[in-house]
C-alpha positions as CSV (number, residue, x, y, z in Angstrom):
1,X,19.3,-21.4,-6.7
2,X,15.8,-19.8,-6.9
3,X,15.0,-20.8,-3.3
4,X,18.1,-18.9,-2.2
5,X,17.4,-16.0,-3.9
6,X,13.9,-16.1,-2.2
7,X,15.7,-16.6,0.8
8,X,17.9,-13.9,0.7
9,X,15.3,-11.7,-0.7
10,X,12.9,-12.0,2.0
11,X,15.8,-11.8,4.4
12,X,16.5,-8.2,2.9
13,X,12.9,-7.2,3.0
14,X,12.5,-8.0,7.0
15,X,15.6,-6.0,7.6
16,X,14.4,-3.1,5.7
17,X,11.0,-3.4,7.4
18,X,12.8,-3.5,10.9
19,X,13.8,0.1,10.4
20,X,10.5,1.3,10.9
21,X,9.6,-0.6,14.1
22,X,8.9,2.2,17.1
23,X,11.7,0.9,19.3
24,X,14.6,-1.5,20.1
25,X,12.3,-3.4,22.3
26,X,9.9,-4.1,19.5
27,X,12.7,-5.3,17.2
28,X,14.0,-7.5,19.6
29,X,10.8,-8.9,20.3
30,X,10.2,-9.8,16.7
31,X,14.0,-11.1,16.5
32,X,13.1,-13.5,19.5
33,X,10.2,-15.0,17.5
34,X,11.7,-14.7,13.9
35,X,12.3,-18.1,12.1
36,X,14.1,-19.0,8.9
37,X,12.0,-18.2,6.1
38,X,9.6,-21.5,5.7
39,X,7.6,-21.9,2.5
40,X,3.6,-21.9,2.9
41,X,1.6,-22.9,0.2
42,X,-2.0,-21.1,0.5
43,X,-5.2,-21.6,-0.9
44,X,-7.6,-18.5,-2.0
45,X,-11.3,-18.1,-1.4
46,X,-11.3,-16.3,-4.7
47,X,-10.1,-18.5,-7.2
48,X,-8.5,-22.3,-7.4
49,X,-4.6,-20.9,-7.4
50,X,-2.5,-21.6,-4.9
51,X,-0.1,-18.7,-3.2
52,X,3.6,-19.4,-2.5
53,X,3.9,-17.4,1.2
54,X,6.6,-17.5,3.4
55,X,6.2,-17.7,7.6
56,X,8.6,-15.4,8.9
57,X,8.0,-15.8,12.6
58,X,6.0,-17.7,14.8
59,X,5.8,-18.5,18.7
60,X,4.2,-21.8,18.2
61,X,0.6,-20.4,18.1
62,X,0.9,-17.5,15.7
63,X,2.7,-16.8,13.0
64,X,3.5,-13.8,10.5
65,X,3.1,-14.7,6.8
66,X,4.7,-12.9,3.7
67,X,3.0,-13.4,0.5
68,X,3.5,-11.2,-2.6
69,X,0.7,-12.5,-4.4
70,X,-3.0,-12.6,-3.1
71,X,-3.5,-9.3,-1.2
72,X,-0.1,-8.7,-2.1
73,X,1.9,-6.7,-3.1
74,X,-0.2,-3.9,-1.7
75,X,-1.0,-6.1,1.4
76,X,1.6,-8.8,1.5
77,X,1.9,-9.4,5.3
78,X,-0.4,-11.4,7.7
79,X,-1.0,-12.8,11.0
80,X,-2.2,-16.1,10.9
81,X,-2.8,-19.4,13.4
82,X,0.2,-21.8,13.0
83,X,-0.5,-24.0,10.1
84,X,-3.2,-22.1,8.5
85,X,-3.2,-22.7,4.7
86,X,-6.0,-20.0,3.7
87,X,-5.4,-16.6,2.5
88,X,-8.3,-15.2,4.7
89,X,-10.0,-11.8,4.0
90,X,-8.6,-8.9,3.0
91,X,-8.8,-7.1,6.6
92,X,-6.5,-9.7,7.9
93,X,-3.4,-8.7,5.9
94,X,-1.1,-5.1,6.4
95,X,1.0,-3.1,4.2
96,X,3.9,-3.4,6.4
97,X,5.5,-5.9,8.7
98,X,5.3,-3.8,11.8
99,X,1.4,-3.4,11.5
100,X,1.1,-7.4,11.4
101,X,3.6,-7.6,14.1
102,X,1.9,-4.8,17.0
103,X,-1.5,-6.2,15.9
104,X,-0.4,-10.1,16.7
105,X,0.1,-11.4,20.0
106,X,3.7,-12.0,19.0
107,X,3.8,-8.3,20.3
108,X,1.9,-8.5,23.8
109,X,1.4,-4.7,24.7
110,X,-0.6,-4.6,21.3
111,X,-0.7,-1.8,18.8
112,X,0.1,1.8,20.1
113,X,-2.3,4.1,21.1
114,X,-3.4,6.2,17.9
115,X,-2.5,3.4,15.8
116,X,-3.7,3.4,12.1
117,X,-3.3,0.9,9.3
118,X,-1.7,2.3,6.2
119,X,-1.8,1.5,2.5
120,X,1.4,0.9,0.9
121,X,3.6,4.1,0.4
122,X,1.7,5.7,3.4
123,X,4.6,5.8,5.9
């Protein structure tokens, strides 16, 4: 039952985040690479613990991951190489799904002109 609740929680989180994308074109591009939430256990360079993360999008080369621990909850979204199992460094994590998406190869046009990373609560 916990797995189903986690699945629903991340689906609700993604739907809420999609409202902040700049355009329908961006939302459609994200939906094209969106995958059924897939658990991904990730290691942490700053200790021995493992973190329960969720892959939410992938094009076969890159993936967007949500992880509420580690650098989350302030920066719970990251872009990784498919199969990566290490949380990496803090500068690889974003406050919002939008930031991870537009800064990834999943959105070929790249970040818009004047783009600035935000801290949680700054949008």
